[in-house]
N, CA, C and O atoms as a Maestro MAE file, in Angstrom:
{
 s_m_m2io_version
 :::
 2.0.0
}

f_m_ct {
 s_m_title
 :::
 protein
 m_atom[300] {
  # First column is atom index #
  i_m_mmod_type
  r_m_x_coord
  r_m_y_coord
  r_m_z_coord
  i_m_residue_number
  s_m_chain_name
  s_m_pdb_residue_name
  s_m_pdb_atom_name
  i_m_atomic_number
  :::
  1 25 55.419 -88.598 57.381 1 A "MET " " N  " 7
  2 3 55.855 -88.243 56.046 1 A "MET " " CA " 6
  3 2 56.629 -86.946 56.109 1 A "MET " " C  " 6
  4 15 56.478 -86.145 57.031 1 A "MET " " O  " 8
  5 25 57.445 -86.767 55.123 2 A "GLU " " N  " 7
  6 3 58.243 -85.557 55.001 2 A "GLU " " CA " 6
  7 2 57.987 -84.946 53.631 2 A "GLU " " C  " 6
  8 15 57.725 -85.658 52.662 2 A "GLU " " O  " 8
  9 25 58.062 -83.646 53.559 3 A "THR " " N  " 7
  10 3 57.833 -82.944 52.301 3 A "THR " " CA " 6
  11 2 59.151 -82.752 51.567 3 A "THR " " C  " 6
  12 15 60.154 -82.351 52.157 3 A "THR " " O  " 8
  13 25 59.132 -83.051 50.251 4 A "ILE " " N  " 7
  14 3 60.254 -82.730 49.378 4 A "ILE " " CA " 6
  15 2 59.706 -81.880 48.241 4 A "ILE " " C  " 6
  16 15 58.495 -81.827 48.028 4 A "ILE " " O  " 8
  17 25 60.582 -81.225 47.520 5 A "VAL " " N  " 7
  18 3 60.168 -80.371 46.415 5 A "VAL " " CA " 6
  19 2 60.775 -80.935 45.132 5 A "VAL " " C  " 6
  20 15 61.976 -81.196 45.060 5 A "VAL " " O  " 8
  21 25 59.923 -81.116 44.124 6 A "ILE " " N  " 7
  22 3 60.407 -81.542 42.811 6 A "ILE " " CA " 6
  23 2 59.829 -80.601 41.759 6 A "ILE " " C  " 6
  24 15 58.737 -80.059 41.931 6 A "ILE " " O  " 8
  25 25 60.559 -80.416 40.689 7 A "GLU " " N  " 7
  26 3 60.083 -79.575 39.607 7 A "GLU " " CA " 6
  27 2 59.249 -80.410 38.652 7 A "GLU " " C  " 6
  28 15 59.604 -81.539 38.315 7 A "GLU " " O  " 8
  29 25 58.131 -79.833 38.223 8 A "VAL " " N  " 7
  30 3 57.270 -80.477 37.236 8 A "VAL " " CA " 6
  31 2 56.872 -79.443 36.191 8 A "VAL " " C  " 6
  32 15 57.043 -78.241 36.395 8 A "VAL " " O  " 8
  33 25 56.353 -79.910 35.099 9 A "ASP " " N  " 7
  34 3 55.857 -79.056 34.030 9 A "ASP " " CA " 6
  35 2 54.757 -78.141 34.585 9 A "ASP " " C  " 6
  36 15 54.013 -78.535 35.483 9 A "ASP " " O  " 8
  37 25 54.661 -76.943 34.058 10 A "ASP " " N  " 7
  38 3 53.638 -75.986 34.514 10 A "ASP " " CA " 6
  39 2 52.234 -76.561 34.437 10 A "ASP " " C  " 6
  40 15 51.414 -76.334 35.328 10 A "ASP " " O  " 8
  41 25 51.956 -77.307 33.372 11 A "ARG " " N  " 7
  42 3 50.612 -77.893 33.217 11 A "ARG " " CA " 6
  43 2 50.338 -78.931 34.293 11 A "ARG " " C  " 6
  44 15 49.218 -79.042 34.791 11 A "ARG " " O  " 8
  45 25 51.360 -79.683 34.646 12 A "VAL " " N  " 7
  46 3 51.210 -80.688 35.698 12 A "VAL " " CA " 6
  47 2 50.949 -80.003 37.033 12 A "VAL " " C  " 6
  48 15 50.095 -80.446 37.801 12 A "VAL " " O  " 8
  49 25 51.674 -78.935 37.313 13 A "ALA " " N  " 7
  50 3 51.486 -78.204 38.567 13 A "ALA " " CA " 6
  51 2 50.070 -77.641 38.656 13 A "ALA " " C  " 6
  52 15 49.435 -77.717 39.707 13 A "ALA " " O  " 8
  53 25 49.583 -77.084 37.571 14 A "GLU " " N  " 7
  54 3 48.224 -76.537 37.577 14 A "GLU " " CA " 6
  55 2 47.188 -77.644 37.769 14 A "GLU " " C  " 6
  56 15 46.240 -77.492 38.539 14 A "GLU " " O  " 8
  57 25 47.380 -78.752 37.063 15 A "ALA " " N  " 7
  58 3 46.442 -79.877 37.200 15 A "ALA " " CA " 6
  59 2 46.456 -80.397 38.637 15 A "ALA " " C  " 6
  60 15 45.411 -80.765 39.174 15 A "ALA " " O  " 8
  61 25 47.631 -80.427 39.258 16 A "TRP " " N  " 7
  62 3 47.748 -80.868 40.654 16 A "TRP " " CA " 6
  63 2 46.933 -79.960 41.572 16 A "TRP " " C  " 6
  64 15 46.177 -80.434 42.419 16 A "TRP " " O  " 8
  65 25 47.096 -78.661 41.393 17 A "ARG " " N  " 7
  66 3 46.372 -77.707 42.236 17 A "ARG " " CA " 6
  67 2 44.864 -77.826 42.069 17 A "ARG " " C  " 6
  68 15 44.112 -77.579 43.012 17 A "ARG " " O  " 8
  69 25 44.420 -78.202 40.876 18 A "ASN " " N  " 7
  70 3 42.987 -78.302 40.591 18 A "ASN " " CA " 6
  71 2 42.401 -79.682 40.867 18 A "ASN " " C  " 6
  72 15 41.184 -79.860 40.802 18 A "ASN " " O  " 8
  73 25 43.242 -80.650 41.171 19 A "ALA " " N  " 7
  74 3 42.765 -82.025 41.400 19 A "ALA " " CA " 6
  75 2 42.095 -82.133 42.764 19 A "ALA " " C  " 6
  76 15 42.488 -81.452 43.711 19 A "ALA " " O  " 8
  77 25 41.082 -82.992 42.863 20 A "PRO " " N  " 7
  78 3 40.454 -83.225 44.170 20 A "PRO " " CA " 6
  79 2 41.453 -83.867 45.140 20 A "PRO " " C  " 6
  80 15 42.394 -84.543 44.726 20 A "PRO " " O  " 8
  81 25 41.229 -83.643 46.421 21 A "GLU " " N  " 7
  82 3 42.140 -84.159 47.444 21 A "GLU " " CA " 6
  83 2 42.318 -85.675 47.345 21 A "GLU " " C  " 6
  84 15 43.428 -86.176 47.522 21 A "GLU " " O  " 8
  85 25 41.250 -86.401 47.068 22 A "ALA " " N  " 7
  86 3 41.359 -87.870 46.970 22 A "ALA " " CA " 6
  87 2 42.306 -88.271 45.849 22 A "ALA " " C  " 6
  88 15 43.083 -89.214 46.001 22 A "ALA " " O  " 8
  89 25 42.249 -87.564 44.728 23 A "ALA " " N  " 7
  90 3 43.143 -87.861 43.601 23 A "ALA " " CA " 6
  91 2 44.584 -87.537 43.969 23 A "ALA " " C  " 6
  92 15 45.496 -88.302 43.654 23 A "ALA " " O  " 8
  93 25 44.793 -86.402 44.638 24 A "ARG " " N  " 7
  94 3 46.158 -86.037 45.044 24 A "ARG " " CA " 6
  95 2 46.724 -87.056 46.033 24 A "ARG " " C  " 6
  96 15 47.904 -87.401 45.970 24 A "ARG " " O  " 8
  97 25 45.881 -87.533 46.939 25 A "GLU " " N  " 7
  98 3 46.330 -88.534 47.914 25 A "GLU " " CA " 6
  99 2 46.776 -89.816 47.201 25 A "GLU " " C  " 6
  100 15 47.831 -90.365 47.520 25 A "GLU " " O  " 8
  101 25 45.994 -90.285 46.256 26 A "ALA " " N  " 7
  102 3 46.359 -91.498 45.502 26 A "ALA " " CA " 6
  103 2 47.648 -91.278 44.728 26 A "ALA " " C  " 6
  104 15 48.495 -92.169 44.663 26 A "ALA " " O  " 8
  105 25 47.800 -90.107 44.145 27 A "ILE " " N  " 7
  106 3 49.012 -89.798 43.378 27 A "ILE " " CA " 6
  107 2 50.215 -89.736 44.302 27 A "ILE " " C  " 6
  108 15 51.291 -90.214 43.945 27 A "ILE " " O  " 8
  109 25 50.051 -89.150 45.496 28 A "ARG " " N  " 7
  110 3 51.160 -89.105 46.462 28 A "ARG " " CA " 6
  111 2 51.649 -90.511 46.778 28 A "ARG " " C  " 6
  112 15 52.855 -90.752 46.830 28 A "ARG " " O  " 8
  113 25 50.718 -91.445 46.990 29 A "TYR " " N  " 7
  114 3 51.126 -92.821 47.283 29 A "TYR " " CA " 6
  115 2 51.845 -93.442 46.090 29 A "TYR " " C  " 6
  116 15 52.834 -94.154 46.262 29 A "TYR " " O  " 8
  117 25 51.351 -93.174 44.881 30 A "LYS " " N  " 7
  118 3 52.015 -93.716 43.686 30 A "LYS " " CA " 6
  119 2 53.433 -93.166 43.550 30 A "LYS " " C  " 6
  120 15 54.368 -93.907 43.245 30 A "LYS " " O  " 8
  121 25 53.584 -91.874 43.774 31 A "ILE " " N  " 7
  122 3 54.907 -91.263 43.687 31 A "ILE " " CA " 6
  123 2 55.815 -91.843 44.767 31 A "ILE " " C  " 6
  124 15 56.980 -92.145 44.507 31 A "ILE " " O  " 8
  125 25 55.291 -91.997 45.962 32 A "ASN " " N  " 7
  126 3 56.066 -92.557 47.066 32 A "ASN " " CA " 6
  127 2 56.570 -93.960 46.724 32 A "ASN " " C  " 6
  128 15 57.742 -94.269 46.937 32 A "ASN " " O  " 8
  129 25 55.693 -94.799 46.198 33 A "VAL " " N  " 7
  130 3 56.081 -96.167 45.827 33 A "VAL " " CA " 6
  131 2 57.094 -96.130 44.693 33 A "VAL " " C  " 6
  132 15 58.072 -96.878 44.710 33 A "VAL " " O  " 8
  133 25 56.869 -95.268 43.709 34 A "SER " " N  " 7
  134 3 57.781 -95.178 42.576 34 A "SER " " CA " 6
  135 2 59.179 -94.739 43.013 34 A "SER " " C  " 6
  136 15 60.178 -95.329 42.600 34 A "SER " " O  " 8
  137 25 59.244 -93.710 43.842 35 A "LEU " " N  " 7
  138 3 60.545 -93.253 44.333 35 A "LEU " " CA " 6
  139 2 61.215 -94.316 45.193 35 A "LEU " " C  " 6
  140 15 62.419 -94.546 45.075 35 A "LEU " " O  " 8
  141 25 60.450 -94.956 46.045 36 A "ALA " " N  " 7
  142 3 61.012 -96.019 46.878 36 A "ALA " " CA " 6
  143 2 61.556 -97.152 46.016 36 A "ALA " " C  " 6
  144 15 62.631 -97.690 46.278 36 A "ALA " " O  " 8
  145 25 60.798 -97.501 44.991 37 A "HIS " " N  " 7
  146 3 61.242 -98.583 44.103 37 A "HIS " " CA " 6
  147 2 62.591 -98.232 43.471 37 A "HIS " " C  " 6
  148 15 63.472 -99.085 43.368 37 A "HIS " " O  " 8
  149 25 62.746 -96.990 43.056 38 A "GLU " " N  " 7
  150 3 63.994 -96.565 42.420 38 A "GLU " " CA " 6
  151 2 65.137 -96.374 43.411 38 A "GLU " " C  " 6
  152 15 66.288 -96.684 43.106 38 A "GLU " " O  " 8
  153 25 64.819 -95.866 44.591 39 A "LEU " " N  " 7
  154 3 65.871 -95.465 45.523 39 A "LEU " " CA " 6
  155 2 66.183 -96.483 46.617 39 A "LEU " " C  " 6
  156 15 67.282 -96.476 47.172 39 A "LEU " " O  " 8
  157 25 65.231 -97.355 46.931 40 A "ILE " " N  " 7
  158 3 65.433 -98.312 48.026 40 A "ILE " " CA " 6
  159 2 65.518 -99.748 47.507 40 A "ILE " " C  " 6
  160 15 65.813 -100.662 48.277 40 A "ILE " " O  " 8
  161 25 65.268 -99.956 46.234 41 A "LYS " " N  " 7
  162 3 65.139 -101.312 45.694 41 A "LYS " " CA " 6
  163 2 66.360 -102.198 45.913 41 A "LYS " " C  " 6
  164 15 66.238 -103.423 45.930 41 A "LYS " " O  " 8
  165 25 67.529 -101.597 46.081 42 A "ASP " " N  " 7
  166 3 68.730 -102.407 46.279 42 A "ASP " " CA " 6
  167 2 68.749 -103.084 47.645 42 A "ASP " " C  " 6
  168 15 69.476 -104.054 47.856 42 A "ASP " " O  " 8
  169 25 67.953 -102.573 48.559 43 A "SER " " N  " 7
  170 3 67.850 -103.171 49.891 43 A "SER " " CA " 6
  171 2 66.449 -103.750 50.048 43 A "SER " " C  " 6
  172 15 65.511 -103.035 50.399 43 A "SER " " O  " 8
  173 25 66.313 -105.036 49.788 44 A "THR " " N  " 7
  174 3 65.008 -105.687 49.830 44 A "THR " " CA " 6
  175 2 64.332 -105.500 51.182 44 A "THR " " C  " 6
  176 15 63.133 -105.230 51.245 44 A "THR " " O  " 8
  177 25 65.091 -105.640 52.260 45 A "LEU " " N  " 7
  178 3 64.501 -105.497 53.596 45 A "LEU " " CA " 6
  179 2 63.979 -104.078 53.825 45 A "LEU " " C  " 6
  180 15 62.901 -103.898 54.393 45 A "LEU " " O  " 8
  181 25 64.739 -103.072 53.385 46 A "ASP " " N  " 7
  182 3 64.278 -101.690 53.534 46 A "ASP " " CA " 6
  183 2 63.025 -101.445 52.701 46 A "ASP " " C  " 6
  184 15 62.102 -100.767 53.155 46 A "ASP " " O  " 8
  185 25 62.986 -101.990 51.488 47 A "TYR " " N  " 7
  186 3 61.829 -101.791 50.613 47 A "TYR " " CA " 6
  187 2 60.591 -102.472 51.204 47 A "TYR " " C  " 6
  188 15 59.501 -101.901 51.186 47 A "TYR " " O  " 8
  189 25 60.755 -103.673 51.718 48 A "ILE " " N  " 7
  190 3 59.628 -104.386 52.337 48 A "ILE " " CA " 6
  191 2 59.153 -103.620 53.567 48 A "ILE " " C  " 6
  192 15 57.949 -103.483 53.787 48 A "ILE " " O  " 8
  193 25 60.080 -103.127 54.358 49 A "SER " " N  " 7
  194 3 59.722 -102.330 55.535 49 A "SER " " CA " 6
  195 2 58.964 -101.075 55.112 49 A "SER " " C  " 6
  196 15 57.977 -100.700 55.745 49 A "SER " " O  " 8
  197 25 59.425 -100.425 54.041 50 A "PHE " " N  " 7
  198 3 58.737 -99.243 53.520 50 A "PHE " " CA " 6
  199 2 57.308 -99.593 53.126 50 A "PHE " " C  " 6
  200 15 56.374 -98.878 53.490 50 A "PHE " " O  " 8
  201 25 57.127 -100.687 52.383 51 A "LEU " " N  " 7
  202 3 55.789 -101.079 51.933 51 A "LEU " " CA " 6
  203 2 54.876 -101.400 53.112 51 A "LEU " " C  " 6
  204 15 53.688 -101.078 53.085 51 A "LEU " " O  " 8
  205 25 55.423 -102.031 54.141 52 A "GLN " " N  " 7
  206 3 54.616 -102.326 55.323 52 A "GLN " " CA " 6
  207 2 54.175 -101.039 56.024 52 A "GLN " " C  " 6
  208 15 53.028 -100.931 56.457 52 A "GLN " " O  " 8
  209 25 55.062 -100.085 56.134 53 A "SER " " N  " 7
  210 3 54.712 -98.789 56.733 53 A "SER " " CA " 6
  211 2 53.664 -98.079 55.891 53 A "SER " " C  " 6
  212 15 52.716 -97.501 56.423 53 A "SER " " O  " 8
  213 25 53.838 -98.124 54.582 54 A "LEU " " N  " 7
  214 3 52.889 -97.479 53.686 54 A "LEU " " CA " 6
  215 2 51.518 -98.137 53.793 54 A "LEU " " C  " 6
  216 15 50.495 -97.453 53.806 54 A "LEU " " O  " 8
  217 25 51.501 -99.449 53.867 55 A "ARG " " N  " 7
  218 3 50.247 -100.191 54.020 55 A "ARG " " CA " 6
  219 2 49.503 -99.727 55.273 55 A "ARG " " C  " 6
  220 15 48.292 -99.505 55.242 55 A "ARG " " O  " 8
  221 25 50.234 -99.587 56.359 56 A "SER " " N  " 7
  222 3 49.640 -99.140 57.615 56 A "SER " " CA " 6
  223 2 49.123 -97.706 57.487 56 A "SER " " C  " 6
  224 15 48.023 -97.395 57.944 56 A "SER " " O  " 8
  225 25 49.902 -96.856 56.878 57 A "GLU " " N  " 7
  226 3 49.501 -95.464 56.700 57 A "GLU " " CA " 6
  227 2 48.265 -95.352 55.809 57 A "GLU " " C  " 6
  228 15 47.351 -94.579 56.099 57 A "GLU " " O  " 8
  229 25 48.243 -96.125 54.729 58 A "MET " " N  " 7
  230 3 47.098 -96.094 53.817 58 A "MET " " CA " 6
  231 2 45.846 -96.607 54.510 58 A "MET " " C  " 6
  232 15 44.752 -96.079 54.307 58 A "MET " " O  " 8
  233 25 46.010 -97.627 55.319 59 A "SER " " N  " 7
  234 3 44.876 -98.180 56.058 59 A "SER " " CA " 6
  235 2 44.303 -97.130 57.001 59 A "SER " " C  " 6
  236 15 43.087 -96.987 57.121 59 A "SER " " O  " 8
  237 25 45.190 -96.397 57.669 60 A "SER " " N  " 7
  238 3 44.750 -95.335 58.573 60 A "SER " " CA " 6
  239 2 44.032 -94.227 57.816 60 A "SER " " C  " 6
  240 15 43.150 -93.564 58.363 60 A "SER " " O  " 8
  241 25 44.413 -94.028 56.550 61 A "ALA " " N  " 7
  242 3 43.796 -92.987 55.725 61 A "ALA " " CA " 6
  243 2 42.514 -93.482 55.058 61 A "ALA " " C  " 6
  244 15 41.849 -92.729 54.346 61 A "ALA " " O  " 8
  245 25 42.166 -94.765 55.294 62 A "GLY " " N  " 7
  246 3 40.926 -95.298 54.751 62 A "GLY " " CA " 6
  247 2 41.054 -95.964 53.391 62 A "GLY " " C  " 6
  248 15 40.049 -96.323 52.778 62 A "GLY " " O  " 8
  249 25 42.292 -96.134 52.913 63 A "LEU " " N  " 7
  250 3 42.490 -96.808 51.631 63 A "LEU " " CA " 6
  251 2 42.599 -98.314 51.875 63 A "LEU " " C  " 6
  252 15 43.025 -98.751 52.944 63 A "LEU " " O  " 8
  253 25 42.217 -99.081 50.893 64 A "THR " " N  " 7
  254 3 42.166 -100.536 51.057 64 A "THR " " CA " 6
  255 2 43.449 -101.213 50.598 64 A "THR " " C  " 6
  256 15 44.279 -100.616 49.912 64 A "THR " " O  " 8
  257 25 43.589 -102.471 50.991 65 A "GLN " " N  " 7
  258 3 44.715 -103.282 50.542 65 A "GLN " " CA " 6
  259 2 44.695 -103.404 49.019 65 A "GLN " " C  " 6
  260 15 45.749 -103.394 48.382 65 A "GLN " " O  " 8
  261 25 43.522 -103.516 48.443 66 A "GLU " " N  " 7
  262 3 43.398 -103.617 46.987 66 A "GLU " " CA " 6
  263 2 43.950 -102.365 46.305 66 A "GLU " " C  " 6
  264 15 44.630 -102.456 45.283 66 A "GLU " " O  " 8
  265 25 43.653 -101.202 46.874 67 A "GLU " " N  " 7
  266 3 44.172 -99.961 46.298 67 A "GLU " " CA " 6
  267 2 45.697 -99.919 46.378 67 A "GLU " " C  " 6
  268 15 46.349 -99.503 45.420 67 A "GLU " " O  " 8
  269 25 46.273 -100.341 47.501 68 A "LEU " " N  " 7
  270 3 47.728 -100.405 47.619 68 A "LEU " " CA " 6
  271 2 48.295 -101.387 46.609 68 A "LEU " " C  " 6
  272 15 49.290 -101.085 45.950 68 A "LEU " " O  " 8
  273 25 47.680 -102.559 46.473 69 A "ASP " " N  " 7
  274 3 48.155 -103.546 45.507 69 A "ASP " " CA " 6
  275 2 48.139 -102.975 44.091 69 A "ASP " " C  " 6
  276 15 49.056 -103.220 43.308 69 A "ASP " " O  " 8
  277 25 47.099 -102.218 43.766 70 A "ASN " " N  " 7
  278 3 47.015 -101.603 42.438 70 A "ASN " " CA " 6
  279 2 48.131 -100.586 42.232 70 A "ASN " " C  " 6
  280 15 48.719 -100.517 41.153 70 A "ASN " " O  " 8
  281 25 48.423 -99.801 43.256 71 A "ILE " " N  " 7
  282 3 49.502 -98.825 43.157 71 A "ILE " " CA " 6
  283 2 50.833 -99.527 42.942 71 A "ILE " " C  " 6
  284 15 51.616 -99.122 42.083 71 A "ILE " " O  " 8
  285 25 51.094 -100.566 43.707 72 A "ILE " " N  " 7
  286 3 52.356 -101.316 43.577 72 A "ILE " " CA " 6
  287 2 52.413 -102.010 42.226 72 A "ILE " " C  " 6
  288 15 53.462 -102.011 41.580 72 A "ILE " " O  " 8
  289 25 51.318 -102.596 41.789 73 A "ARG " " N  " 7
  290 3 51.283 -103.282 40.503 73 A "ARG " " CA " 6
  291 2 51.547 -102.303 39.362 73 A "ARG " " C  " 6
  292 15 52.242 -102.643 38.405 73 A "ARG " " O  " 8
  293 25 50.995 -101.087 39.456 74 A "ASP " " N  " 7
  294 3 51.229 -100.076 38.433 74 A "ASP " " CA " 6
  295 2 52.706 -99.724 38.321 74 A "ASP " " C  " 6
  296 15 53.203 -99.407 37.241 74 A "ASP " " O  " 8
  297 25 53.404 -99.784 39.461 75 A "GLU " " N  " 7
  298 3 54.829 -99.467 39.475 75 A "GLU " " CA " 6
  299 2 55.575 -100.554 38.738 75 A "GLU " " C  " 6
  300 15 56.800 -100.494 38.624 75 A "GLU " " O  " 8
  :::
 }
 m_bond[299] {
  # First column is bond index #
  i_m_from
  i_m_to
  i_m_order
  :::
  1 1 2 1
  2 2 3 1
  3 3 4 2
  4 3 5 1
  5 5 6 1
  6 6 7 1
  7 7 8 2
  8 7 9 1
  9 9 10 1
  10 10 11 1
  11 11 12 2
  12 11 13 1
  13 13 14 1
  14 14 15 1
  15 15 16 2
  16 15 17 1
  17 17 18 1
  18 18 19 1
  19 19 20 2
  20 19 21 1
  21 21 22 1
  22 22 23 1
  23 23 24 2
  24 23 25 1
  25 25 26 1
  26 26 27 1
  27 27 28 2
  28 27 29 1
  29 29 30 1
  30 30 31 1
  31 31 32 2
  32 31 33 1
  33 33 34 1
  34 34 35 1
  35 35 36 2
  36 35 37 1
  37 37 38 1
  38 38 39 1
  39 39 40 2
  40 39 41 1
  41 41 42 1
  42 42 43 1
  43 43 44 2
  44 43 45 1
  45 45 46 1
  46 46 47 1
  47 47 48 2
  48 47 49 1
  49 49 50 1
  50 50 51 1
  51 51 52 2
  52 51 53 1
  53 53 54 1
  54 54 55 1
  55 55 56 2
  56 55 57 1
  57 57 58 1
  58 58 59 1
  59 59 60 2
  60 59 61 1
  61 61 62 1
  62 62 63 1
  63 63 64 2
  64 63 65 1
  65 65 66 1
  66 66 67 1
  67 67 68 2
  68 67 69 1
  69 69 70 1
  70 70 71 1
  71 71 72 2
  72 71 73 1
  73 73 74 1
  74 74 75 1
  75 75 76 2
  76 75 77 1
  77 77 78 1
  78 78 79 1
  79 79 80 2
  80 79 81 1
  81 81 82 1
  82 82 83 1
  83 83 84 2
  84 83 85 1
  85 85 86 1
  86 86 87 1
  87 87 88 2
  88 87 89 1
  89 89 90 1
  90 90 91 1
  91 91 92 2
  92 91 93 1
  93 93 94 1
  94 94 95 1
  95 95 96 2
  96 95 97 1
  97 97 98 1
  98 98 99 1
  99 99 100 2
  100 99 101 1
  101 101 102 1
  102 102 103 1
  103 103 104 2
  104 103 105 1
  105 105 106 1
  106 106 107 1
  107 107 108 2
  108 107 109 1
  109 109 110 1
  110 110 111 1
  111 111 112 2
  112 111 113 1
  113 113 114 1
  114 114 115 1
  115 115 116 2
  116 115 117 1
  117 117 118 1
  118 118 119 1
  119 119 120 2
  120 119 121 1
  121 121 122 1
  122 122 123 1
  123 123 124 2
  124 123 125 1
  125 125 126 1
  126 126 127 1
  127 127 128 2
  128 127 129 1
  129 129 130 1
  130 130 131 1
  131 131 132 2
  132 131 133 1
  133 133 134 1
  134 134 135 1
  135 135 136 2
  136 135 137 1
  137 137 138 1
  138 138 139 1
  139 139 140 2
  140 139 141 1
  141 141 142 1
  142 142 143 1
  143 143 144 2
  144 143 145 1
  145 145 146 1
  146 146 147 1
  147 147 148 2
  148 147 149 1
  149 149 150 1
  150 150 151 1
  151 151 152 2
  152 151 153 1
  153 153 154 1
  154 154 155 1
  155 155 156 2
  156 155 157 1
  157 157 158 1
  158 158 159 1
  159 159 160 2
  160 159 161 1
  161 161 162 1
  162 162 163 1
  163 163 164 2
  164 163 165 1
  165 165 166 1
  166 166 167 1
  167 167 168 2
  168 167 169 1
  169 169 170 1
  170 170 171 1
  171 171 172 2
  172 171 173 1
  173 173 174 1
  174 174 175 1
  175 175 176 2
  176 175 177 1
  177 177 178 1
  178 178 179 1
  179 179 180 2
  180 179 181 1
  181 181 182 1
  182 182 183 1
  183 183 184 2
  184 183 185 1
  185 185 186 1
  186 186 187 1
  187 187 188 2
  188 187 189 1
  189 189 190 1
  190 190 191 1
  191 191 192 2
  192 191 193 1
  193 193 194 1
  194 194 195 1
  195 195 196 2
  196 195 197 1
  197 197 198 1
  198 198 199 1
  199 199 200 2
  200 199 201 1
  201 201 202 1
  202 202 203 1
  203 203 204 2
  204 203 205 1
  205 205 206 1
  206 206 207 1
  207 207 208 2
  208 207 209 1
  209 209 210 1
  210 210 211 1
  211 211 212 2
  212 211 213 1
  213 213 214 1
  214 214 215 1
  215 215 216 2
  216 215 217 1
  217 217 218 1
  218 218 219 1
  219 219 220 2
  220 219 221 1
  221 221 222 1
  222 222 223 1
  223 223 224 2
  224 223 225 1
  225 225 226 1
  226 226 227 1
  227 227 228 2
  228 227 229 1
  229 229 230 1
  230 230 231 1
  231 231 232 2
  232 231 233 1
  233 233 234 1
  234 234 235 1
  235 235 236 2
  236 235 237 1
  237 237 238 1
  238 238 239 1
  239 239 240 2
  240 239 241 1
  241 241 242 1
  242 242 243 1
  243 243 244 2
  244 243 245 1
  245 245 246 1
  246 246 247 1
  247 247 248 2
  248 247 249 1
  249 249 250 1
  250 250 251 1
  251 251 252 2
  252 251 253 1
  253 253 254 1
  254 254 255 1
  255 255 256 2
  256 255 257 1
  257 257 258 1
  258 258 259 1
  259 259 260 2
  260 259 261 1
  261 261 262 1
  262 262 263 1
  263 263 264 2
  264 263 265 1
  265 265 266 1
  266 266 267 1
  267 267 268 2
  268 267 269 1
  269 269 270 1
  270 270 271 1
  271 271 272 2
  272 271 273 1
  273 273 274 1
  274 274 275 1
  275 275 276 2
  276 275 277 1
  277 277 278 1
  278 278 279 1
  279 279 280 2
  280 279 281 1
  281 281 282 1
  282 282 283 1
  283 283 284 2
  284 283 285 1
  285 285 286 1
  286 286 287 1
  287 287 288 2
  288 287 289 1
  289 289 290 1
  290 290 291 1
  291 291 292 2
  292 291 293 1
  293 293 294 1
  294 294 295 1
  295 295 296 2
  296 295 297 1
  297 297 298 1
  298 298 299 1
  299 299 300 2
  :::
 }
}
């Protein structure tokens, strides 16, 4: 993964800093899927490849396929 910087509302930044690590991890995956959907969606193969990589990464982090499906479904 690579770090990027985005601006958010002050309240959001504070809530992020105060959130438990598990919540931040889930939010990171949601943001990743959301950005990928917006930025990679024109290339179906790239998007599918991204989702497969994310699935593998989430599995390594101990998250389940169901959790990934929920994140994608929310998007």
